[in-house]
ZAVEXMAR-567387 format. One line per field, with one value per residue (C-alpha): residue number from 0; residue in one letter; x, y, z. Coordinates in steps of 0.1 Angstrom, whole numbers, plus 2048, in hexadecimal, padded with zeros to 3 digits. Layout:
REM residues N
pos: NUM|...;
code: A|...;
x: X|...;
y: Y|...;
z: Z|...;
This chain:
REM residues 643
pos: 0|1|2|3|4|5|6|7|8|9|10|11|12|13|14|15|16|17|18|19|20|21|22|23|24|25|26|27|28|29|30|31|32|33|34|35|36|37|38|39|40|41|42|43|44|45|46|47|48|49|50|51|52|53|54|55|56|57|58|59|60|61|62|63|64|65|66|67|68|69|70|71|72|73|74|75|76|77|78|79|80|81|82|83|84|85|86|87|88|89|90|91|92|93|94|95|96|97|98|99|100|101|102|103|104|105|106|107|108|109|110|111|112|113|114|115|116|117|118|119|120|121|122|123|124|125|126|127|128|129|130|131|132|133|134|135|136|137|138|139|140|141|142|143|144|145|146|147|148|149|150|151|152|153|154|155|156|157|158|159|160|161|162|163|164|165|166|167|168|169|170|171|172|173|174|175|176|177|178|179|180|181|182|183|184|185|186|187|188|189|190|191|192|193|194|195|196|197|198|199|200|201|202|203|204|205|206|207|208|209|210|211|212|213|214|215|216|217|218|219|220|221|222|223|224|225|226|227|228|229|230|231|232|233|234|235|236|237|238|239|240|241|242|243|244|245|246|247|248|249|250|251|252|253|254|255|256|257|258|259|260|261|262|263|264|265|266|267|268|269|270|271|272|273|274|275|276|277|278|279|280|281|282|283|284|285|286|287|288|289|290|291|292|293|294|295|296|297|298|299|300|301|302|303|304|305|306|307|308|309|310|311|312|313|314|315|316|317|318|319|320|321|322|323|324|325|326|327|328|329|330|331|332|333|334|335|336|337|338|339|340|341|342|343|344|345|346|347|348|349|350|351|352|353|354|355|356|357|358|359|360|361|362|363|364|365|366|367|368|369|370|371|372|373|374|375|376|377|378|379|380|381|382|383|384|385|386|387|388|389|390|391|392|393|394|395|396|397|398|399|400|401|402|403|404|405|406|407|408|409|410|411|412|413|414|415|416|417|418|419|420|421|422|423|424|425|426|427|428|429|430|431|432|433|434|435|436|437|438|439|440|441|442|443|444|445|446|447|448|449|450|451|452|453|454|455|456|457|458|459|460|461|462|463|464|465|466|467|468|469|470|471|472|473|474|475|476|477|478|479|480|481|482|483|484|485|486|487|488|489|490|491|492|493|494|495|496|497|498|499|500|501|502|503|504|505|506|507|508|509|510|511|512|513|514|515|516|517|518|519|520|521|522|523|524|525|526|527|528|529|530|531|532|533|534|535|536|537|538|539|540|541|542|543|544|545|546|547|548|549|550|551|552|553|554|555|556|557|558|559|560|561|562|563|564|565|566|567|568|569|570|571|572|573|574|575|576|577|578|579|580|581|582|583|584|585|586|587|588|589|590|591|592|593|594|595|596|597|598|599|600|601|602|603|604|605|606|607|608|609|610|611|612|613|614|615|616|617|618|619|620|621|622|623|624|625|626|627|628|629|630|631|632|633|634|635|636|637|638|639|640|641|642;
code: X|X|X|X|X|X|X|X|X|X|X|X|X|X|X|X|X|X|X|X|X|X|X|X|X|X|X|X|X|X|X|X|X|X|X|X|X|X|X|X|X|X|X|X|X|X|X|X|X|X|X|X|X|X|X|X|X|X|X|X|X|X|X|X|X|X|X|X|X|X|X|X|X|X|X|X|X|X|X|X|X|X|X|X|X|X|X|X|X|X|X|X|X|X|X|X|X|X|X|X|X|X|X|X|X|X|X|X|X|X|X|X|X|X|X|X|X|X|X|X|X|X|X|X|X|X|X|X|X|X|X|X|X|X|X|X|X|X|X|X|X|X|X|X|X|X|X|X|X|X|X|X|X|X|X|X|X|X|X|X|X|X|X|X|X|X|X|X|X|X|X|X|X|X|X|X|X|X|X|X|X|X|X|X|X|X|X|X|X|X|X|X|X|X|X|X|X|X|X|X|X|X|X|X|X|X|X|X|X|X|X|X|X|X|X|X|X|X|X|X|X|X|X|X|X|X|X|X|X|X|X|X|X|X|X|X|X|X|X|X|X|X|X|X|X|X|X|X|X|X|X|X|X|X|X|X|X|X|X|X|X|X|X|X|X|X|X|X|X|X|X|X|X|X|X|X|X|X|X|X|X|X|X|X|X|X|X|X|X|X|X|X|X|X|X|X|X|X|X|X|X|X|X|X|X|X|X|X|X|X|X|X|X|X|X|X|X|X|X|X|X|X|X|X|X|X|X|X|X|X|X|X|X|X|X|X|X|X|X|X|X|X|X|X|X|X|X|X|X|X|X|X|X|X|X|X|X|X|X|X|X|X|X|X|X|X|X|X|X|X|X|X|X|X|X|X|X|X|X|X|X|X|X|X|X|X|X|X|X|X|X|X|X|X|X|X|X|X|X|X|X|X|X|X|X|X|X|X|X|X|X|X|X|X|X|X|X|X|X|X|X|X|X|X|X|X|X|X|X|X|X|X|X|X|X|X|X|X|X|X|X|X|X|X|X|X|X|X|X|X|X|X|X|X|X|X|X|X|X|X|X|X|X|X|X|X|X|X|X|X|X|X|X|X|X|X|X|X|X|X|X|X|X|X|X|X|X|X|X|X|X|X|X|X|X|X|X|X|X|X|X|X|X|X|X|X|X|X|X|X|X|X|X|X|X|X|X|X|X|X|X|X|X|X|X|X|X|X|X|X|X|X|X|X|X|X|X|X|X|X|X|X|X|X|X|X|X|X|X|X|X|X|X|X|X|X|X|X|X|X|X|X|X|X|X|X|X|X|X|X|X|X|X|X|X|X|X|X|X|X|X|X|X|X|X|X|X|X|X|X|X|X|X|X|X|X|X|X|X|X|X|X|X|X|X|X|X|X|X|X|X|X|X|X|X|X|X|X|X|X|X|X|X|X|X|X|X|X|X|X|X|X|X|X|X|X|X|X|X|X|X|X|X;
x: 844|828|837|857|857|867|84F|84B|837|839|84E|86B|87E|860|86E|84E|83A|81A|7F5|7D9|7BC|796|792|7A8|7BE|7E5|7EE|811|82F|84D|867|873|85D|869|85C|862|850|860|84A|82C|808|7FC|7E4|7E1|7D1|7E3|7EA|7F9|7DE|7CE|7EA|7E4|7F5|7DD|7F7|818|82A|83F|82E|821|82B|825|822|831|853|866|84B|860|845|825|801|7E4|7C1|7A5|783|773|78D|7A1|7C9|7E1|809|82A|843|868|869|857|83D|843|861|86E|86D|852|82B|80F|7F4|7D3|7C0|7A6|7AB|7A1|7B9|7A4|79E|7C4|7D1|7EE|7E4|805|822|83E|856|84C|864|866|858|860|873|876|85D|86A|84C|824|80E|7F5|7D5|7D1|7B0|7A3|7A6|7C3|7E2|801|827|84B|866|888|896|891|87A|88B|8A5|8AA|8A5|886|85F|83D|822|7FC|7E1|7C1|7B3|7AC|7CE|7BD|7CB|7F1|807|827|824|845|869|882|8A0|8B6|8C6|8E0|8DF|8BE|8A6|88A|86E|85A|850|84B|82E|835|83C|834|84E|845|855|83F|852|851|865|868|87F|884|88A|8A1|8BA|8CD|8F3|8FE|8DA|8D2|8B5|8B4|8A4|898|887|86B|861|83A|83D|857|85E|87E|88B|8A7|8BD|8C4|8D2|8E1|8E1|8FD|901|925|934|913|902|8D9|8C6|8A3|895|86E|855|861|853|85D|869|874|887|881|895|887|884|885|88C|89E|892|8B6|8DA|8E9|903|8EC|8DC|8BA|8B6|8B9|8A2|8B7|8B1|8BF|8B6|89F|8BB|8CD|8EA|8EB|8E4|8E5|8DD|8C5|8C9|8D7|8B8|8C1|8DD|8CA|8B7|891|891|87B|885|870|863|842|834|843|835|83B|824|81F|839|853|860|862|847|852|83E|851|83E|855|86C|86E|86B|849|853|837|842|84A|83D|85B|868|886|88D|88E|8BA|8B5|8BB|8A6|89C|87F|86B|845|837|842|825|81D|818|7FD|7D9|7F0|7EF|805|818|810|80F|808|813|804|7ED|7EB|7C7|7BC|7C1|7E2|7E4|7F0|7DD|7E3|7D7|7EC|7E0|7DE|7DF|7C9|7AC|7AC|7CB|7AE|7C2|7BF|7BB|7CE|7D7|7F6|801|81D|82C|825|826|805|7F8|7D4|7C2|7A4|796|7A4|78C|784|77A|767|74A|73D|759|772|795|7B5|7BF|7D3|7CF|7D0|7AD|7A5|797|779|770|75A|776|76B|787|77A|78C|783|78E|79A|787|76D|74B|72E|73A|761|75A|769|75B|753|75A|75C|769|76F|78E|78E|783|75E|73F|74C|734|738|726|72A|731|733|720|72E|715|70F|709|71A|741|75A|77C|786|7A3|7B4|7AC|78A|782|768|75A|750|729|732|731|74F|75A|76C|776|776|78C|770|74C|734|71B|73D|751|76A|769|753|74F|73D|730|724|716|72B|70D|70C|6E7|6EC|700|706|71A|71C|732|739|754|750|76F|781|794|781|76A|76C|788|786|797|795|7B8|7AD|7AF|794|79A|77F|787|77D|762|753|758|76E|78E|79D|7AF|7A7|7C9|7B5|79E|79D|79F|7C0|7B9|7D5|7BF|7AE|7AC|786|772|74C|733|72A|70C|71C|710|726|740|759|779|795|7B4|7B8|7DA|7ED|7FC|80C|822|817|80E|7FB|7E9|7F6|7EC|7F2|7D7|7DC|7E5|7DB|7F9|7F7|7F1|7CE|7DD|7DB|7FB|802|820|818|826|834|83F|851|875|859|86A|849|83B|835|810|7FF|7D7|7D1|7E0|7FB|802|80E|814|813|827|80C|81F|826|808|80A|7F2|7EE|7D9|7D3|7C5|7BB|79F|77B|76C|78B|793|7BA|7CE|7E6|800|81F|841|868|87B|868|868|84B|82D|80F|7EA|7DE|7BE|7A8|792|77B|77B|759|751|771|791|7A4|7A5|7B3|7C3|7D4|7EF|7ED|80B|827|848|862|881|872|84F|84B|828|816|7F5|7ED|7CF|7BD|7BC|7E3|803|814|811;
y: 963|95F|95E|968|954|961|97C|980|95E|94F|92F|92A|916|902|8DE|8CB|8CF|8DE|8D0|8E3|8DB|8D5|8F5|904|90F|909|8F4|8F4|8EE|8FF|8E9|907|928|942|94C|92D|917|8FA|8F9|908|8FA|917|91D|93A|93F|937|95C|95D|973|969|956|947|933|917|907|90F|8EC|8E7|902|8E8|8C8|8A8|8BD|8B8|8C7|8C8|8BC|8AE|8A4|8B5|8B4|89D|8A2|884|882|890|8B1|8A8|8AD|899|899|88F|89C|892|89D|8A5|890|881|874|88E|86C|87C|87C|87B|891|8A2|8C1|8CF|8E9|906|8FB|8EE|8CA|8C6|8A3|892|86D|85E|86B|852|846|823|803|7FB|81A|82A|84A|86B|864|880|876|87B|860|84F|848|823|813|809|828|824|83B|82D|839|835|83F|837|82F|81A|7FB|7D9|7DC|801|801|810|807|809|80C|815|825|830|851|858|84C|824|806|812|7F7|7F2|7DF|7D6|7D9|7DB|7C6|7DA|7B6|7BE|7A0|799|7B3|7C2|7D9|7CA|7EA|7DE|7C5|7A8|7A4|782|77A|762|749|74A|755|770|792|7AC|7C5|7CE|7F4|7EC|7D3|7BA|7B6|7DE|7E7|7FA|7DF|7C1|7AC|78B|773|759|735|72F|70D|702|721|72A|74A|759|77D|786|7A8|7BB|7E5|7F3|81B|819|828|831|811|816|813|80F|7FE|805|7EE|7D4|7CD|7B3|7BC|7B1|795|78A|7A6|7B7|7DE|7F2|812|81E|840|847|83B|840|85D|877|865|867|842|832|81F|7F9|7D9|7B4|78E|77B|76A|788|789|7A4|7C2|7E5|807|80F|837|84E|861|889|887|8A7|8C0|8BC|899|88F|875|85F|846|838|822|814|801|7F3|800|7ED|803|7F0|80E|811|830|83D|856|86C|87B|893|8AD|8B8|8DD|8E1|8CF|8B2|897|88A|872|860|84A|838|813|7F4|7F9|81B|833|853|85A|875|88C|88C|89F|8B3|8B5|8D6|8EE|908|8F1|8D4|8B0|8AB|88C|86F|850|832|828|830|81A|816|818|804|824|826|842|841|849|852|866|87C|87B|8A1|8C4|8D2|8EA|8E6|8D0|8AF|89A|897|87A|883|86F|875|86C|852|862|887|88D|89C|8A0|8A5|8AA|896|89F|8B7|8AE|8CD|8CF|8DF|8D4|8B0|8A3|888|88C|87C|861|846|82D|82D|82A|809|808|7F1|7DD|7F7|80E|829|831|82A|830|838|858|855|872|88B|887|899|887|884|861|85A|858|840|84C|845|85B|85B|857|877|88B|88E|879|87D|870|86A|849|847|861|848|857|859|849|827|80F|81F|813|82D|836|822|812|7FF|7FB|7F1|7D1|7CC|7A7|790|79B|7BE|7D2|7E4|7D5|7E6|7E9|802|804|814|817|7FC|7F2|7F0|80C|7EF|7F1|7DF|7CF|7E0|7DB|7F7|7F8|80C|829|827|821|7FC|800|7E8|7E2|7BE|7B9|7CB|7C1|7BE|7CE|7B9|798|779|78B|788|7A0|7C9|7E2|7CB|7D7|7D5|7CC|7B0|790|77B|759|741|733|75B|763|782|77A|794|79B|7AF|7BE|7BC|7A6|780|767|774|79B|796|798|77C|773|76D|769|76E|76C|78F|78D|78F|770|754|766|750|754|741|748|75C|769|766|748|72D|744|769|774|793|79C|7B8|7DC|7D0|7B5|798|792|775|762|750|731|73E|73C|75E|76E|787|794|79D|7A6|78B|76B|755|773|78F|79A|796|778|76E|75B|744|737|71E|6FD|6EA|6C8|6AB|688|66A|646|628|60C|60B|626|648|65D|680|69B|6BD|6E0|6F8|714|707|709|701|6E3|6D2|6BA|6A3|696|681|684|66D|688|6AB|6AC|697|698|67B|686|671|680|6A2|6AE|6CA|6D9|6DF|6E9|6D5|6E9|6C3|6A7|685|66E|64D|645|61C|617|632|62A|619|62B|651|661|68C|69A|6B9|6C9|6DF|6F9|6E8|70E|712|703|70A|6F7;
z: 81C|82D|84F|863|888|8A3|8B1|8D4|8E1|8BC|8B2|8A5|88B|878|86F|865|846|843|845|830|845|839|843|82C|841|846|86B|873|892|89A|8AA|8C6|8D0|8E7|90B|91A|8FD|8E8|8CC|8C3|8AD|897|877|85E|83B|81C|816|83A|84A|86E|876|89C|8B3|8BD|8DA|8E6|8F3|915|92A|940|94F|933|91A|8F7|8EC|8C8|8B0|890|87C|868|874|86B|86B|869|85E|87D|87B|895|893|8A2|8A7|8B2|8C8|8C4|8EE|908|918|93F|93B|91E|902|8EC|8E5|8D3|8D6|8C6|8C7|8B4|899|8AC|8C5|8DB|8EC|8ED|8FF|900|8F6|8FC|910|905|921|92C|92A|907|8FB|8DB|8DE|8CB|8B1|891|87C|87B|884|868|86D|861|852|875|87F|896|896|88E|890|891|8A9|89C|8BE|8DD|8E1|8ED|8D2|8D4|8A9|8AC|8AA|898|8B1|8B2|8C9|8C6|8C0|8DF|8EF|8F6|8EC|8E8|8DE|8CF|8B0|8A2|8B6|895|89E|87D|875|85D|847|83C|82F|842|83D|81D|80E|7ED|7DC|7CC|7AC|799|781|75F|76C|787|7A5|7B7|7BC|7D0|7E6|80E|814|82E|841|828|828|826|83C|816|811|7FD|7DD|7E1|7CD|7DA|7C7|7D2|7CC|7E6|7FA|7F1|7FD|7E7|7ED|7C8|7D2|7F0|7EC|7FE|7F7|7EE|7CE|7C3|7C8|7CF|7EE|7F7|7DD|7D1|7BC|7A2|783|762|746|724|728|746|759|779|779|796|7A8|7C9|7DA|7E8|7DD|7BA|7B0|7BA|7D9|7C6|7B7|79F|784|77F|773|77B|770|782|78D|7A1|787|76D|784|770|778|75D|768|789|78F|795|77A|768|76F|77D|776|796|7B2|7C7|7AE|7B2|796|776|759|73C|71D|6FA|6ED|702|714|73A|745|76B|783|79E|7BB|7C4|7B3|78A|781|796|7B2|7B2|79D|777|764|74F|734|728|714|725|721|733|717|70C|72E|725|73E|72C|749|764|781|797|781|786|789|783|795|7B4|7BB|7A9|7BF|7A9|786|766|74E|72E|71E|702|6ED|6F5|70D|72E|749|76C|789|7A3|7CC|7CC|7B8|79B|7A2|7CA|7D5|7D4|7B6|793|777|756|737|720|6FF|6FB|6DA|6DA|701|701|724|730|74F|74D|76F|78C|7A9|7BE|7E4|7F6|7E5|7E2|7CB|7D2|7DE|7E3|7C7|7D9|7B8|794|77D|76F|74B|74A|72E|724|71D|738|755|77B|798|7BD|7D4|7FB|803|7F9|7F2|7FF|824|81E|81D|7F9|7D6|7B3|797|773|757|730|722|715|735|72A|73B|760|778|79D|7A3|7C7|7E3|803|81F|842|856|867|84A|82A|81D|826|81A|7FB|7F9|7DE|7B8|7A9|79E|77C|782|76C|773|767|78B|799|7BE|7D9|7FC|80F|832|846|848|84D|869|881|872|865|841|824|804|7EC|7C6|7AD|78E|774|76E|793|797|7A9|7CA|7E9|809|804|825|841|858|87D|89D|8B1|8BB|8AB|894|86D|867|860|84C|82C|817|7EA|7D7|7D1|7B8|7A6|7A7|78C|7A2|7A2|7C9|7D5|7E7|7FD|820|83D|850|872|886|886|89E|8A8|89F|886|865|84F|82B|81E|803|7FB|7DB|7C6|7DA|7FB|808|80E|823|82C|83E|830|845|867|86D|891|89D|899|887|892|873|86A|84C|831|82B|807|802|7EC|7C9|7B2|7A4|783|790|7A3|7C3|7DB|7E9|802|815|83D|861|876|871|887|887|88B|867|850|83D|818|815|7FF|7FE|7E4|7D7|7EF|7EE|80D|80B|821|815|823|817|7F5|7ED|7F1|7FD|7F1|802|7F0|7F2|7E1|7DB|7D7|7B5|7A7|790|799|78B|79F|78B|790|780|787|778|779|756|74B|760|75D|768|784|78A|785|7A2|7A8|7CC|7D4|7FB|80B|801|804|7E7|7F6|7D9|7E3|7C6|7CB|7B3|7B6|7A1|7B6|7B3|7B2|7B6|7B2|7B6|7B1|7AE|792|78A|76A|75C|761|75C|779|799;
């Protein structure tokens, strides 16, 4: 036992988790106190020594009260928190202070009409450096809000008023899964017919949206779905984080048309199997592998395996034992040698994360690298590594390095040859805080994005050779309305024209994000699309994916109903009848060859013309003599069989 609360002047009833600060001390809050205080902020060493109250709450007018969420620390060592009550209207606050207790400031006192009320969750520092948070009540519909404010308290705005509709899903929390049938599948974490989340299908060729499953939570039916993947025989596989017999979620599958829903396994039926499944993948042996970020015998997650039919559930590894990794946050990958490789967000020698491998057959587990701080090592592995064509693993850490701005590293598959290729520098020109996995491009270089850094501290695109000797920031983004965008989202994609494509979360003409392209030498930067009016769309945080049809797809916010959008950038076709002829206008991606085809029955297609798109993304073509009864047209990338 490190501490018993309740002595004279002390806090009482700690509710939130602890924060390990960059100085190695533990920081926390209590929801109540003695001698009139309604909570305290404290710190102490990890052995329980040197306990110190940094701030007693609600002893002055407008002070925060009853904090329910853990504190967070920014890159400059400042602490931020929320309180459920207190402030000028007793509706809660957002505050900050230094780690020695000085510089205490209430950044926002809730209480204005439409303001959030009673926040219970911590704020999060976004890629743009601002604070983002949620509340479970208030807003226009009294169903909760998503809000944003700068770290100095300026720029407060309610980003989203949640309507809580019962019939359609909302809160798109998972990426899209492209099926072999060319359709997209994904999930919503909330809403739906029973307000427990839903699964849906989206056809990119005609924008058709179809709900294929409604989670109900009744009788052990799972709720709160996570990511989907496509498995054998055209089934979709996924996991939920709640529901099921033990209310810890399930693993399930269903057909792409929404039929055949089957719970493969109720999570939690046996002791210490872990929960909160973060990623699934099928390996070459046909088995399904997954990671759980919590639970297990070590309390820090598990790696498990089962067949595609749901049998032979096996725990391959339990995380969290002394010196082991903690909390895997992404799916494992299968290396060219047949082993599985993955990362943990924290844990290892100094809780900065690990890279590991495990043999699928024997279950032999090995930590290839345990990241260490203090020092110049990387810290906080958000994504898994990639295996490049040279057979070496490459990855990024979001924090750590000589100035805590993140790193790029490589390591052999046997754990030897670890090399830090780049330690990003926290200055006015370098990239900072990489996000998203790396891209190995056709020129052999690695490319990535960072959410901050660069000339305007608005994010960058960078390139680095696989030996680390050549490095360059090839693009610095800029802040503000009307600019080229900022806070780019990984990953990048290389198209057949050799250019790099990506998205930025904010900025552009409407400060709602952009789609962009640039050459691998940094030239030719072009904004392809500004999110915003007329649909009030906003770029998402998950970046873009490239479909098998070579178009780019993504998930964003906003839309006509304010509930989010799915979008495509790439080929599309429109037509106008002009007398007996048909005028076709087709759009596509510059540098690609497209075929315009015609059919009368959707079975047999005739090639009308093949044309490359150059600088203009539009092809004009006139069909002078279409069939009199029926004429159907489509545009197909020449390298693809899908329209």
